[in-house]
C-alpha positions as CSV (number, residue, x, y, z in Angstrom):
1,M,-6.7,-0.1,7.7
2,A,-3.8,-0.1,6.7
3,D,-2.8,-0.2,2.8
4,H,-2.8,-4.3,2.1
5,S,-2.0,-3.8,-1.9
6,H,1.6,-3.3,-1.5
7,T,4.2,-6.4,-2.7
8,V,5.7,-8.1,0.2
9,T,8.7,-10.2,0.4
10,G,8.9,-13.1,2.6
11,S,11.0,-16.6,3.4
12,C,12.1,-18.9,6.0
13,L,15.4,-18.2,7.9
14,C,17.3,-20.1,5.7
15,S,15.8,-18.3,2.9
16,E,15.0,-21.5,0.8
17,V,11.7,-20.8,1.0
18,R,10.8,-17.4,-0.5
19,Y,7.5,-16.0,-1.8
20,D,6.3,-12.2,-2.7
21,V,2.4,-11.2,-1.4
22,A,0.8,-8.9,-4.2
23,R,-2.2,-7.9,-1.7
24,F,-3.1,-9.0,1.5
25,E,-7.0,-10.4,2.4
26,R,-6.7,-8.7,5.8
27,G,-4.4,-8.2,9.0
28,V,-2.7,-10.0,11.5
29,V,-5.0,-12.5,13.2
30,A,-3.3,-14.0,16.3
31,C,-4.1,-17.4,17.1
32,H,-3.6,-19.4,20.8
33,C,-5.3,-23.0,19.8
34,S,-3.1,-25.8,20.6
35,Q,-1.9,-26.3,17.3
36,C,-0.9,-22.8,16.6
37,R,0.9,-23.2,19.7
38,K,2.8,-26.5,19.4
39,T,3.7,-26.0,16.0
40,S,4.9,-22.4,16.5
41,G,6.3,-22.6,20.5
42,H,4.0,-19.7,21.4
43,F,1.1,-18.0,19.2
44,V,0.8,-17.6,15.6
45,A,0.2,-14.8,13.9
46,A,-0.4,-14.9,10.4
47,T,-2.1,-12.3,8.0
48,Q,-3.8,-13.7,4.3
49,A,-3.5,-13.9,0.9
50,V,-5.6,-15.2,-1.7
51,N,-3.6,-17.9,-3.4
52,E,-3.2,-16.0,-6.8
53,N,-1.9,-12.9,-4.7
54,L,0.9,-15.5,-3.5
55,R,3.7,-16.3,-5.9
56,M,6.5,-18.5,-4.9
57,I,9.4,-17.4,-6.0
58,S,11.7,-20.9,-4.5
59,D,9.8,-23.4,-2.7
60,S,12.2,-27.0,-3.1
61,T,11.7,-27.5,0.8
62,L,8.5,-26.5,1.0
63,K,6.5,-29.8,3.3
64,W,2.9,-29.5,3.8
65,F,1.6,-31.4,7.3
66,R,-1.9,-32.5,7.2
67,S,-2.0,-31.1,10.9
68,S,-6.0,-31.9,10.9
69,E,-8.9,-33.4,8.5
70,G,-9.1,-30.0,7.5
71,A,-6.2,-27.9,7.6
72,E,-2.6,-28.6,6.4
73,R,0.6,-26.5,7.5
74,G,3.5,-25.1,4.9
75,F,6.9,-25.2,6.4
76,C,10.9,-25.7,5.6
77,T,12.5,-29.0,5.6
78,E,15.7,-27.0,5.7
79,C,15.4,-24.9,8.9
80,G,12.0,-25.8,10.0
81,S,10.4,-22.3,9.5
82,N,6.6,-22.2,9.8
83,L,5.7,-20.4,6.9
84,F,2.0,-21.5,5.8
85,W,-1.3,-22.3,7.0
86,R,-4.5,-23.1,4.6
87,K,-8.1,-24.9,4.6
88,I,-8.0,-27.8,2.4
89,G,-9.3,-27.1,-0.9
90,D,-9.6,-23.3,0.3
91,D,-8.5,-20.6,-2.1
92,A,-6.5,-18.3,0.6
93,T,-3.3,-18.9,2.4
94,S,-2.8,-17.7,5.7
95,I,1.1,-16.4,5.9
96,M,3.1,-16.2,9.6
97,A,3.5,-12.7,9.6
98,G,7.3,-12.9,11.0
99,A,8.4,-14.5,8.2
100,L,7.5,-11.1,5.9
101,D,10.2,-8.7,5.1
102,A,9.1,-5.3,6.2
103,P,7.8,-3.2,5.9
104,T,4.5,-5.0,5.8
105,G,1.8,-2.1,6.2
106,L,-0.1,-4.6,7.9
107,A,-1.2,-4.6,12.0
108,M,-2.9,-6.7,14.8
109,Q,-6.5,-7.2,13.8
110,S,-7.4,-9.9,16.5
111,H,-6.7,-12.7,18.8
112,I,-8.7,-15.9,17.9
113,Y,-9.0,-19.5,20.4
114,V,-7.9,-17.1,23.5
115,D,-9.6,-19.6,25.8
116,D,-7.1,-22.1,24.5
117,A,-4.3,-19.9,25.5
118,G,-1.2,-21.4,27.3
119,D,-1.4,-20.5,30.7
120,Y,1.9,-18.4,31.1
121,Y,0.7,-15.6,29.2
122,R,-2.6,-13.1,28.9
123,P,-3.4,-12.2,25.2
124,D,-3.2,-8.5,24.8
125,D,-7.0,-6.8,24.9
126,S,-5.6,-4.1,23.1
127,V,-7.6,-5.7,19.9
128,P,-10.5,-7.8,20.1
129,N,-10.1,-11.0,21.3
130,Y,-12.6,-14.4,20.4
131,P,-12.9,-17.5,22.8
132,Q,-12.6,-19.4,19.5
133,S,-12.3,-18.3,15.6
134,D,-13.9,-14.5,14.8
């Protein structure tokens, strides 16, 4: 497992939303559910940090959209970048891996909701695949 304890920065495409992460709780999980596919245009690849390890540097254009009864998604209202996902009331936030600045020290850990994957691709089977969540 890679070292998940070094500070990594991240931002949206226009850099209006900027943040740093002091410590990740896990590697990258790819989610193939229909909501993640619709919000990202493909599938979502996200790591996670407890909220105390996620520090917002600039977030004036960050907006949260309640995408289901139990979760919300954070995005930039200026450039539209899909940045975060979190369960309502949870103490951790999923962070889109593609918005992080390299080096992250992260690696793909698993694929979830592969039974809901788009019909135009196959999830990578070099890491564990789960029909729903892991």
